[in-house]
C-alpha positions, 0 to 999 in steps of 0.5 A: 447444434452441439455443445462442447467444452473447450479450454479458455484461450491464452490471450486476454480477450475483450470480456476479460479486459472489461473486467480488468477495467472495473477492478483497476478503477476501484484500485486506483481510487482506493490506493491513490486516496491514501497518498493523496490524503497524506499530502493534505495533512498540513492543509488540514492542520491549517483549515481545522486549527488542529495539531498534527497528532489530530490530523494524523487520525485521518490516516490512522482511522482509514487504516483501522477501518481497512484492518477491521473489514479485510478479514470479513471479505473472504466470507462475505464474497462467498456468502453474497457474491463478488459482484454485489459485494464489490458494488457495495464497497464502491458505494461505501467508498464513494459515499465516504468520499463525498461526505469527507468533502463536506466535513466542517471539523477534524472529528467529522473528517475522521469519522467519514474517513472510517466509512471510506475505509470500510469500502476501500478495505474490500476493493483490493481483495475483491478485485484480486478475487474477481481478476483471478477467477476471470483470468483462469490458469493460463492468463493470471500473470498477465491479468494480475500485471494489469492490477499491479499498475495502480498498486505501484503508481499510487504512491507516486501519482498521489503526491502529484495529484494531491499537490496539484488539486490543493494548489489549483482548487482546494482540499475538498477536491482530493475527495470530490474527484472520487465521485465521478470515478466512483459513479463510472466504476459502479455503472461499469461494474454493473454492466461488465461483471457476471451475475453472482451465483453465491452458495451461502453454505458456510456459517459466519465465524463470529468468534473469529471476527471478535478476535481477528478484526479488533486484534488487527485494528489494535495492533495497527493502532499501536504501530501507527502511534509509534512515529508520534510516540518515538519509542515502544515503551510508550503506553499508546504503543505497547499496550494496543500492540500487546492486546492486539497481538494476543487477540491475533495469536489467539485467533491463530490457535482457534482458527484450526478448530471450526470447519470454516474460520473467518480467515483460513490459515490452512491455506498456508499449507500450500507451499506457494502461498506461504512462501509468496506471503513471506516474500511479499511481507518482507518486500512490503516493509521495505517498499512502503517504508522507503515509499515515504522517505524518497519524497521526504528527502526531496522535500526536507533536504532539497527544498522541493515543493510537493508537486515537484517531489512527486514529479521527481518520483515519476521515473520509478513509475515509468520503470514499473510500467516498462517491465510489468507487462513483460513480467506478467507474460513471463509469469504465465510461462516461466516459474516466478522463482526464476525471475523475481530474484533478478527483479529484486537485484534491480531494486537493490541496485537502485536503492543503493544510490540512496544510501549515499545521498548528500545535500547536492546529489545529482538529480540525474543519478537519483532519477536514474536509480528510481527508474532502475528500482521501478524496473525491478518493482514491475517484475516483483509484486504481481508475479509474487501474487500470481504465484501465491494464488495460481495453485489455489482452487477457484473457491479458495481464491477469495480467502487466499487474496484476503490473507495476502491483503492482510499480510500486506496491510500489516507489513506496510504499516510496520514498514512505514512506522519503522522507517519513520522512527529510525529517521526521527531517532537519527534527527534527534541526535543532532546538536542543540543550538543554545539560546534559540528556543522554539515557539513551544519552548523546546530546544532547537536542533541544527537539523530541525532548523535546517529543515525549517529553513529549507521548507520556508526560506523566509525563516533565514531572514529572521535568524541572528547573524551568529547562526546564519554566518556560522555554518550551522545551517549547512552543518544541520542540512548535511546531518539531515542528509546523512540521517536519510542515508542511514535510514535508506541503508535499512531499506536496502538491507531489507530488500536483500533479505527479501532475496532469501524467501524469494529463492524458495519461490517455485522454480519448476512449472507447477500445475494450476488448480484454478479451474479444478472446482469451477464449472466448464465454460460452454461454447456453442458450436453451430 
């Protein structure tokens, strides 16, 4: 019997696909959870008798927990091992989900959501690390394409699933559904993932943690408060953003001093990682911001139900599923700098249609445009991530994926807040209807009344004939549609801006370093 070292096969074998299955299950839970809960916010208001500002903390608290724990993930993965940490994250997330379903008050629900976020924040960076190490240099593109499926489908499937569960059962089930999935994922991870052999040689960077984790949490809290406040000048917005920003900047200068910082910014010296990070960040601002506006247009302008609005978004997911496997295969053979710009042009082409939306734009045109956008998205996100991690060594992958996830979290939060503020400011410019005060005593605008009537048609019967017969509702609805169109222009321009860093992505085939510091895989030859 002899022992020989051979290169890993180029195809995705059963063992690698089993690992991919574990990671995808975790990703589905964490990504779906965000969009499912966003659908339930009005239900939380009714059930707990809370204001929108209070129930919004079920989202903000989760986001702040993510921001706190993500920077720790790279160090913890090297210290304790990816399998142990991934299973611990699954337990935290599943436990938090179960507790959320038992909440008797909005305060309890927010607290349990924070616990859920501590687990959810680790699932994605750990999943990327596990997948990248399992794939090896020749298969990373195809395996990352598998991970990209829940990332792209989450924002689309979430509203459909959330709306159906709330209508068919109750809000408790948007959390209870995670329990069987979490249990299966935990058992599956224990069986499929390889035993850990961590080398806890790196000391923990306490100083870095005291700056970066609270800095990110404060900054994102300020950003998340922007839609509610409506302006940067509000103390709730600028103060936490300033303090958080100063802490993050302080960490940036500090991080080059210790040998093993909490977040290794030295990795950005790798041109592939830095260019991919910039490209991904600009893209996420547009993608996450627009991801909220598309279903909002169907809800507020076209009067669709939450479930129907989610179904209308389905063509985008179908388009992504068509191109993602192809893009993953190409990423293993062709430099992503030759494919990603074309994918971004598909997104821009589909996006342009929404800059022209009105009150009666054809659903065939809108769904067709969403499908085209999906084709582009399937060829964008995961190839960029593949490019970012491919030239890192196996030891650097955990820190590199943590870095990417932080950039994504910041960019996504900024994009969502920015688009919400732009749309709100547009709607606030609508004409005020004299002599028609709201329940709070605030003046009612034509746009606000039109949205109210679209979502609750019974309101129209309570309005005086002077309003219903004067064309105010039609004029207000047209103003709302124009406001969406104007905001979509911002997203469209951001997609075009993404082309600038995308042109600097590698256009020549580069050698991967994923296996440079990894032990060779022995194969027993008889």
